[in-house]
N, C-alpha and C positions, 0 to 999 in steps of 0.2 A: 610316533604315537598317533592314534586315531583322533580326528577332530571331534570335539564335543558336540553333541546335538544342540541345535538352537533351542533356547527356552520357549515354552509354549506362549503363544500370543492369545490373550483372552478377549480381545475386542477388536472391532474394525478400527477404532481410534488408535489403539496401540500398534496395530499392524501398519497403519498409515504413517504414524510418527517414526516407526522403525525404518520404513522405506525411505523417508526423506531426511534422515538424520545426517548423512554425509553432505547432501546438498545444502541443508540448513547450516551446517558448520561452515561450508564454503562461503555462503552468503553472509554469515556473521563476520567472517574474516574480512570480507569486502566492506561491510558497514563500518567495521573498526578502522580499516585503512582509510576509507573516505573521510570519516570523522576526524581522524588524527591529522590528515593533510589539511583539511579546512581549519582546524584549530591552530595548527602550526603557522599558518599564514596570518592569522589575526593580529598577533603582537606588532607586526610591521604597519598595520593599518589603524590600530586602536589610537584614538585621539590625535590622529595625524591631520592637522589643519589644512596642509597643502593638498592632501588627498581629498579631503572633504570639499574644498573649493573646486577641485577638478571634477568631482562627481556632480556638484551643483551646476557646473557649466554645461553639462549634457543637456540636450533638448528635453523638454518636459515629456514629450511623447515617448522618448527612449527610456526615461526614468520610470514612467508608468508601466511600460511594456515589461521591463525586467525587475520591477518592484524595488527600485533602488532609492532608498531614503534613509537618512541617519546612518549611512553606511559604516561610519567609523565607530559606532556603538555596537554592543553585543547583539541586541535585538535586531538592529538594522542589518548587521552583517549576516546573521542567521537567516533573516527573511530573504535577503538577496541571493546568498550563495548556497543555502541548504534547503530551505522550504519553498523557494520560488519554483523549483523544478526537480532537483536531483534526488532529494530524500523521498518525496512521494513517488517519483519515477522508479527508483530502485525497489521500493516496497510493492508497487503495482506490478512491475515486471515479474517479480517472484510469485506473487499471488496469481497472476494470469497464467503463467506457465504451469504452476502446480495445480491450479484449480481445474484446468482442462485435463490434466493427467489423472486426476482423482477419479474421473468418471470415464471419459473417452479413452484415456490411456489404458484402463483395465480392459476395455473392449478390444482395443487394437492389439494388445499383448495376448489376447485370448485367455485371460485369467478371470474374466467376469463370471464364467460358468462355475468355476471352482468356488468363487466367493458367494455366489447366489445359492449354491448347493448347501451351504451351512444353514443352521436353523436361526437365521437372522432375517428379519423382514427387510424389504427394499427401503422402506422409509428410514429404518434405523441405520442401514448401510450409508445412505446419503447424509443423514444427520451426523453420524460419527465422523465421516470423512470431512464434512464441513467444519466440525469442531476441531479436527486436526489442522485444517487450513487456518482457522482463526487463531489457534494456539501458535502456529509457526509465525504468522504475521505479527502476533503479539510479542513473541520472543525477539524478533528483529527490531520492532519498534521500541521495546524496552531497552535493548542494547544501545540503540541510538540515543535515547533519553539519558541513560546513565552516563554515557560518554560525554554528551554535551553539558549535562548538569553537574556532574562530579569532576570530570577532567577539565572541562572548560575553564573554570577559574584559574587553573594552573597556567593557562595561556592568556590570562587577563580578560577572558570572555565571561561576563556575568549577565545572567538573565534569570528572572524569577521562575520558580518551579511551576507556578500556575500557568503563565503564558506558554512556557516551554511544553508543559503537559498538554495544553490545548492544541498546540501545533502538532505534537506527536500523535495524539489521539485522532485529530482530523486526518492526518496523513495515513494512519493505520486504517481508519474506517473507509477512506477513499480507496485504498488498495484492496481491502476486504470486499468492497462493493464489486469491484471488477474481477476479483478472483472468484467471487460467487457467481457473477455473470458468466464467466468462462466455464465454471463448473456446470451451470445450468444448460448452457448451449451444448457442452460436451455430452451431458446427460440426454439431451433431446436428439442430437445428431450422430453421436458416436465418432466425431471427427475432432481430434486435438487441434489440427491446423486451422480449421474453420473457427473453432471456439476461441482460439488465441487471437486470430486475425481480427475477428469482429470485436472482441473485447478491447483489444489495443486500439482499434480505430475509434471506437466510441469514447474511450478515455482521452485520446488526443483531441477529438472534437470538443469534448467538454472543457478541456484545458484551454483551447483556443477561444471558446465562447466566453469563458470567465476573464481571460487576459485581454482579448481584443475589445470586449465590451467597454473597457476603460477608454478606448480610443475611437471606436466606431459607434456613432450615436444610435443607429438603428438596432444595434445588438444589445443595448442596455436593458430594454424591457425583457429580454430573454435570458438575462444572466442567472435568474433564479432556477432555470432548468439545468444548470451545470452543477454536478456533484463536486467539482473542484472548487467552485465558489462557496458551497456550504462547508467544505473541509478547510479551505485556506484563504479563499478570496476575500473574506471580511477582516483579514489581518489579525489572527489570534495572538500573535506575539505582542501586539499593542493593546488589544482589547480583551484578551483572556478567553474564557469559555463563553460560548453562546449556545444555550440549551436548545433553542429552536433549530439552529443549523445542524447540531449533532443529532437531533431527533429525526431530521430528514434523512440523514445518512443511515441511521439505525433502521428506520422504516424501509428504506430501499433494500438494505441487506436482508431484512426479514422477508420481504416480498420475493426476492430472488431465491432465498432458501426454499420457500414454499414451491416456487416454480421448478427448482431443481428436483425436489422430491417428487412432484407431480409428474414431470417429464420422465424421470427415471423409472417410476412405478409403472407407467403406461407403455414403456418400451417393450418390444418383442425381441428378445435376444436369441431366439431359436434358430435364426438364419446365420 
């Protein structure tokens, strides 16, 4: 039997989501696997006085570096094992990889001319591609929150929805910031590799500034320059939402979206 023709795609957003659906499914499986592994370990740690004493015996510098405090409690365990590095890292890697592909990838695959030949403005192309990026990051973040918030109690891990949401939203905005940065650099240069490399390097530097500022005195005045600090460095699992920090992340994303649109609009794709 002949294969049925693919259904018509009515927007750049729909086209972008269709292209990433398999990759997004794979990342969802990864997020689920990571979350279940972390949750399955917690019952052996929960309320373990001996383990708590062992952690407290660590040097203070080491505990600050790896954000280890109240490790045998739900919030403390999530802070150390999930949100100190791995969860934001997974979301950021996905966002950076796909953000560069949304603009520079089109150019490298030589499909950009076909896309721009449609009666859609360049501004709308970038805006809808970014909306697809934000949607995909949101799907991964939501999956992580549902697993930790709904499945977590089955593994004796209890944490309030407000602090958990604050940590998830912070992680998602951090990832979206660098995904948008990758998209903007790709829009300006046409190189996926360059966009991904620069975005990843800046993300690592910001993580180091936020983390090492707790140990290195001269870095403390510069901690506010790190998006990691605004996302997770103020410990949302203990303090909940901080509107000021979230607004910094939202403003950063907005500026980068404008930059991506401007760079893409001014590019000459005739060569």
